[in-house]
C-alpha positions, 0 to 999 in steps of 0.5 A: 500500500505504501508504494501507491499512497502517501500519507496525506493522500489517504486522509479524509479518504473513505476505504473498506475494512473488516473490524471486530478481527482478533488483534494481530501483531503487525510489525511493531504495533497491534492491528484490529482492522483489515483494510481491503485492497486489490494487488496490482502491478504497482502496489495494493490499491485500495477499495473505496465506495463509488460514493460517500457512505456513513462511517460504520456502515456494513459491507455487503 
C-alpha cells in the first residue's frame, strides 16, 4: 500500500475494511482492522465506495 499512496493522500478518504477481528501483531503494533485492497502491478490499490457512505455502514 505504501508504494501507491502517501500519508497525506489517505487523509479524509473512505476505504473498505473489516473490523472485529482478533488483534494481530503487525510489525511493531497491534492491528484490529483489515483494510481491503487489490494486489496490482504497482502495489496494493485500496477499495473505495463509489459514493460517500456513513462511517460504520456494513459491507455487503
